[in-house]
C-alpha positions as CSV (number, residue, x, y, z in Angstrom):
1,M,121.7,6.3,166.3
2,T,120.1,4.9,169.3
3,M,116.4,4.3,169.5
4,Q,114.6,6.0,172.3
5,E,113.0,3.5,174.6
6,P,109.2,3.8,174.4
7,K,107.3,4.8,177.5
8,R,105.9,2.0,179.5
9,Y,102.8,4.1,180.5
10,V,100.9,7.1,179.3
11,P,101.4,10.2,181.5
12,I,98.1,10.8,183.3
13,E,98.0,14.5,182.1
14,E,97.8,13.2,178.5
15,V,94.7,11.1,179.3
16,K,91.6,13.2,178.9
17,V,89.5,11.3,181.4
18,W,92.2,11.4,184.2
19,R,93.7,14.8,183.4
20,S,91.3,16.7,185.7
21,F,92.2,14.4,188.6
22,H,95.9,15.1,187.9
23,Y,95.4,18.8,188.1
24,A,93.1,18.5,191.2
25,L,95.7,16.6,193.1
26,A,98.4,19.0,191.9
27,G,96.4,21.8,193.6
28,I,96.1,19.8,196.8
29,V,99.8,19.0,196.9
30,Y,100.6,22.6,196.3
31,C,98.5,23.6,199.3
32,V,100.1,20.9,201.4
33,R,103.5,22.3,200.4
34,T,102.9,26.0,200.8
35,Q,99.9,26.5,203.2
36,P,100.6,25.8,206.9
37,N,96.9,26.1,207.8
38,F,96.1,23.4,205.2
39,R,98.7,21.1,206.8
40,I,97.2,21.7,210.2
41,H,93.7,20.9,209.0
42,L,95.0,17.7,207.4
43,I,96.6,16.7,210.7
44,V,93.5,17.6,212.7
45,A,91.4,15.6,210.2
46,A,93.6,12.5,210.8
47,L,93.3,12.9,214.6
48,V,89.6,13.3,214.4
49,M,89.2,10.2,212.3
50,I,91.2,8.3,214.9
51,A,89.0,9.7,217.7
52,T,85.9,8.2,215.9
53,L,87.5,4.8,216.4
54,Y,88.0,5.3,220.1
55,L,84.4,6.3,220.6
56,H,82.9,3.8,218.1
57,L,80.5,6.4,216.6
58,E,77.6,5.2,214.5
59,R,77.9,5.6,210.8
60,I,75.6,8.7,210.6
61,Y,77.9,10.6,212.9
62,L,81.0,9.5,211.0
63,I,79.4,10.8,207.8
64,A,78.7,14.2,209.4
65,I,82.3,14.4,210.5
66,V,83.7,13.4,207.1
67,L,81.5,16.0,205.4
68,A,82.6,18.7,207.9
69,I,86.3,17.8,207.2
70,G,85.7,17.9,203.5
71,F,84.0,21.3,203.8
72,V,86.8,22.9,205.7
73,L,89.5,21.5,203.3
74,T,87.5,22.7,200.3
75,L,87.3,26.2,201.8
76,E,91.1,26.2,202.4
77,L,91.7,25.2,198.7
78,L,89.3,28.0,197.6
79,N,91.1,30.5,199.9
80,T,94.4,29.6,198.3
81,A,92.9,30.0,194.8
82,V,91.6,33.4,195.7
83,E,95.0,34.5,197.1
84,A,96.7,33.3,193.9
85,I,94.3,35.2,191.7
86,V,94.5,38.4,193.7
87,D,98.3,38.3,193.7
88,L,98.2,37.7,189.9
89,V,95.9,40.6,189.0
90,S,97.0,43.0,191.8
91,P,100.7,42.5,192.6
92,Q,100.7,45.9,194.3
93,I,99.1,46.5,197.6
94,H,95.5,47.6,197.1
95,P,92.6,47.9,199.6
96,L,90.3,45.7,197.4
97,A,92.9,43.0,197.2
98,K,93.1,43.0,201.0
99,T,89.4,42.8,201.2
100,A,89.2,39.8,198.9
101,K,91.9,38.0,200.9
102,D,90.3,38.8,204.2
103,A,86.9,37.7,203.0
104,A,88.3,34.4,201.8
105,A,90.1,33.8,205.1
106,G,86.9,34.7,206.9
107,A,85.1,32.0,204.9
108,V,87.6,29.5,206.1
109,F,87.2,30.7,209.7
110,V,83.4,30.4,209.5
111,G,83.6,26.9,208.0
112,T,86.1,25.8,210.6
113,V,83.9,27.0,213.4
114,A,80.9,25.3,211.8
115,A,82.9,22.1,211.5
116,M,83.9,22.3,215.2
117,I,80.3,22.6,216.1
118,V,79.4,19.6,214.0
119,G,82.2,17.6,215.5
120,Y,81.1,18.5,219.0
121,L,77.5,17.5,218.3
122,A,78.5,14.4,216.5
123,F,80.8,13.2,219.3
124,Y,78.4,14.2,222.1
125,Q,75.2,13.0,220.6
126,G,76.8,9.9,219.3
127,I,77.9,8.9,222.7
128,Q,74.8,10.0,224.6
129,Q,72.3,8.4,222.2
130,G,74.3,5.3,221.7
131,G,75.0,4.7,225.4
132,T,76.7,1.4,225.9
133,R,75.6,0.3,222.5
134,V,78.2,2.7,221.0
135,Y,80.9,0.5,222.5
136,D,79.3,-2.7,221.2
137,A,79.0,-1.6,217.5
138,V,81.2,-4.5,216.5
139,A,80.0,-4.8,213.0
140,Q,81.2,-1.4,211.9
141,I,84.5,-1.3,213.7
142,P,86.8,-3.2,211.2
143,A,85.5,-1.2,208.3
144,N,86.0,2.1,210.1
145,V,89.5,1.1,211.3
146,V,90.7,0.2,207.8
147,L,89.1,3.4,206.4
148,V,91.0,5.5,209.0
149,M,94.2,3.6,208.2
150,L,93.8,4.4,204.5
151,T,93.0,8.0,205.2
152,V,96.1,8.5,207.4
153,A,98.3,6.6,204.9
154,L,97.1,8.9,202.1
155,I,97.6,12.1,204.1
156,A,101.1,10.9,205.1
157,S,102.0,10.1,201.5
158,L,100.7,13.6,200.4
159,F,103.0,15.2,203.0
160,A,105.9,13.2,201.6
161,K,105.1,14.3,198.1
162,A,104.8,17.9,199.1
163,I,108.0,18.0,201.1
164,A,110.3,16.2,198.6
165,G,108.4,16.1,195.3
166,D,108.8,18.4,192.3
167,A,106.1,18.9,189.7
168,P,105.0,17.1,187.8
169,R,106.3,14.0,189.6
170,S,104.7,15.1,192.8
171,M,101.1,14.5,191.7
172,I,99.2,11.3,191.0
173,Q,102.1,9.7,189.1
174,G,105.5,9.8,190.8
175,G,106.8,11.5,193.8
176,L,108.8,10.5,196.9
177,A,106.3,8.0,198.1
178,S,103.7,6.0,196.1
179,S,100.3,6.8,197.5
180,H,98.8,3.7,195.8
181,T,101.4,1.5,197.5
182,A,101.0,3.3,200.8
183,M,97.2,2.7,200.9
184,A,97.7,-0.9,199.7
185,F,100.2,-1.7,202.4
186,A,98.1,0.1,205.0
187,A,95.1,-2.0,204.1
188,A,97.2,-5.2,204.1
189,T,98.7,-4.4,207.5
190,G,95.4,-3.4,209.0
191,L,93.6,-6.5,207.8
192,S,96.5,-8.7,209.1
193,L,96.4,-7.1,212.5
194,I,92.7,-7.1,212.9
195,F,91.9,-10.6,211.8
196,Q,95.2,-12.2,212.8
197,R,94.9,-15.0,210.3
198,P,98.0,-16.2,208.3
199,L,96.0,-16.7,205.1
200,V,94.4,-13.2,205.3
201,A,97.9,-11.7,205.9
202,V,99.5,-13.6,203.0
203,L,96.7,-12.7,200.5
204,A,96.6,-9.1,201.7
205,F,100.3,-8.5,201.4
206,F,100.5,-10.4,198.1
207,L,97.9,-8.0,196.6
208,A,99.8,-5.0,198.1
209,L,103.0,-6.2,196.5
210,L,101.2,-6.5,193.2
211,V,100.2,-2.9,193.5
212,A,103.8,-1.8,194.3
213,Q,105.1,-4.0,191.5
214,S,102.7,-2.5,189.0
215,R,103.8,1.1,189.9
216,V,107.4,0.2,189.5
217,E,107.0,-1.9,186.3
218,A,105.0,0.9,184.7
219,R,107.9,3.3,185.6
220,I,105.5,5.6,187.4
221,H,107.6,5.1,190.6
222,T,111.1,3.9,191.3
223,I,111.7,0.9,193.6
224,L,112.7,3.3,196.4
225,E,109.6,5.4,196.0
226,A,107.4,2.2,196.2
227,V,109.4,1.1,199.3
228,W,108.8,4.4,201.0
229,G,105.1,4.2,200.2
230,G,105.0,0.7,201.7
231,I,106.8,1.9,204.8
232,I,104.4,4.8,205.2
233,G,101.4,2.6,204.8
234,M,102.5,0.0,207.3
235,L,103.5,2.6,209.9
236,A,100.2,4.3,209.5
237,A,98.3,1.0,210.0
238,V,100.4,-0.1,213.0
239,L,100.0,3.3,214.6
240,I,96.2,3.3,214.3
241,Y,96.0,-0.3,215.5
242,V,98.1,0.4,218.6
243,L,95.9,3.3,219.4
244,V,92.6,1.4,219.1
245,R,93.4,-2.2,219.8
246,S,92.2,-2.1,223.4
247,H,88.7,-1.1,222.0
248,L,88.8,-3.5,219.0
249,V,86.5,-6.5,219.3
250,L,85.6,-8.8,216.5
C-alpha cells in the first residue's frame, strides 16, 4: 500500500483568515469569465491608469480616479450578485424579477456616469491647476509607473485565470497564470527599466524568481503556470514603459 504524499501547502479555503479572500477573488474571477461589461470596465480601468501616467496627475486626483474605478467595479459585482439571486428564486419570467435586474443595471449605469464625471474633473482640474508643474512632478512618477504596471499585470493574470482556469484552481491558489509571479516580474521589469542600474535589475529579478519558485515549490502552481505569470508581468511592464518613457524623468 503506497503512502499518499502529504500536501506541501494548506489550501487557502481551509485557512479561516484567508478563506474570505479566496471566495472574494472567486467572485471576481467569475465576473471576469461571464460578464462582458465587467471585462470592459477592467480594460477601461487599465487604460485610465495608464493615462494618469501620461498626464502626471497629482496624487489627490489619482486617488479620486482609483476610488471611482473601485466604485464602478463594486457595482458591477453587486449587479451580478443580484442577477444570480433573482435567477435562483425566480427561474420563470416575472415582472418583479425584471424590475430587480433593471434596477441593479441602472445602479451600474449611474455609477459609471458618476465615475466618468469624476474622471473628467480629475484630468481637467489636475492639468489646469498643475500647469507646467504637472509635467515636473518627478518624485511621484516612478511610484505611479510601478503601481500601474502592477495593476495591469494583475488584471491580465485575472483574464488568464478566467479564460483558462477551472474552479477552484482559478482563484488565489492555482490557475493558468500565477498572479503573484506576474506582479513580481512586473515590478522587477519596471524597476529595471526605470532605474537602468544592473544591481537594481539583478536584485529585483532575483526576488521575482524567489516568488515564482515559492509558488512552484509549494505546489500551488506548476512551472508552466509560473512561467506564464512571469511572461504576463514582464509584457505588462514593458508595454507601460514604452507608452510613458518619453514622459519619464528621474
